[in-house]
N, C-alpha and C positions, 0 to 999 in steps of 0.2 A: 220764328220768334213771339209770334201772335200777330194780334191786330196795331196796328198802325198808332201810337196817343198824340194827340198836339198841346200842345197850353194852348188855352181859353182866352178869348179875348173878349170883350163888349163890341156887339155890332157896329155903335160906332165910328170905334176904333177900325175897324176892322174896314170898315166903308170909307173912313176919310182916305186911309193910304191905298186903297184899290183906285180911289180918284187918282192919285198920285202913278196907278201900275204897280204897286206893289204889295203881295202877297204877302201879309203882316203874321198870319198863321203857318204861314208855310218858313217864312225865314227863321221863326221861332220854336220849330216843332222838328225839322230836317235831321233826327239824331240828337236831340235834344238832352240834357239830364234831367231839365226841369219837368219834362213832358212823363218822361218817365218817374220821377218821383210824385205824379199828381198834382204839380203845381197848376192851379188857375187862376189868372189875373178877372177880378170881378172887378175895378175899377181903371182906368188906366187913361193920363194926362200929365203935361212933363211937371206939375204941380203937385199932383199927388197919385201913385200908382198903391192901390191894394190889391193883395193875394193871399191865396188860401192853399194850404199842405195838409192830407191825412199826416199822421203821427206812425199809422199803425204803416210797417214796409219801409219807415226810415230812421227805427232803431239802432241803439249801438247793444252791445251784447248784454247789458243791464235792463233793458227793455224801453230806457229813456231816449227820447227823442235824440239822433245823433247833431253831435254840433256841425259836422260836414254837412247834412241835412238842412241846418239852418243857414249855413253859409251860401247853399245853391239857391234859398230861396232870396237870401236877400239880393246876392251878385244878380237872379234875374229880377227884381222889382228897380233895382237900383239901374241897371243896364236898360229896361224897357223906358224910364223916365228920362233917362241919359238921351238914347235915340229919340223918344219923342221932344226933347229937348230940342236934338240937332239940325232933326229932320232929316228928309230923304238923300239930300248930297252926303250925307256923312255915314261913318259906322263907330257906334259907341263898343270902346276896346275895354274892360275892367284891366287897370294895371294897380290896384289896392287895395285890399279887403282886407278892415277889421270884425272882429266880432266879440263882443263879449257876453259871455251866459252866464245868464242868474240865476236860475232857476230851471230844475227836468217837467219833462212834463212825459206823460204815459199813454196819453191816449186825445182821441177826439181831432179836433183841427186846429193847426197852428195861423194866425194870422198876420200878414205882414203889411206893413205901412211904409213907406218909402217920399219920403218930402225931399226937396233939395236943399244942400247946404250952398252950393255957389254952382254957378250956370254960367258959363264962359264960352269963348268961342271955340279954344283948344281942350277945354275939359268940364267935366260937370261930375258935382261931388253930390252924393245921396246921402243922408241919416235914414237905415230900415228899423222901424222898430219891429220884432216880433212878440205876440202874445197866444196865449191861451184861452180855452172858451171863456174863464173866469174874465178876462181882460188884463190879466196880470204878465208883467215884461217876462220875456222867456229869453229873449236874446237883445241887443243893441249894437248894430251894425253901421259901418262907414262904407261905402264904396265911391274910387273915383274912377272914373273912365276917361279917357283920351280919344279925343273927337277926330276921328280921321276922315280924309276924303275920299268917298266909296269911288271904287272904281270905277271906269266911263261904262257905259253900255255896251255890249256888243262883243 
């Protein structure tokens, strides 16, 4: 099937989670759909997650970015933000995703920016704005994640 691809994270996020004994790259790359679609995380904190994704290879039959691809980018970014908010003792599991598609895009990269709407003990909700290379809004999404206790190690 070719070379294993990985979702890319900023080194400071990798280092922060490595100090907790968590390989965040492996966590988000093992069979991860976002990796196959070329998602790259360029900034990550509980306050803001930024990622990019190529349009090429992620289009529908008319040559425009597939709405499902926008949904994958949105859920990936919102899940990362939720996970960073929840910390290493919790798992962030998406339970509701809503996407409104505003315009088509046929080439280049799209950029998604996830910011928190609500961050609680049991749920986290992020708004994700996806824009084209000219900064025009392509999609607005909202993701709510359930924050569950992580299984005990061992």
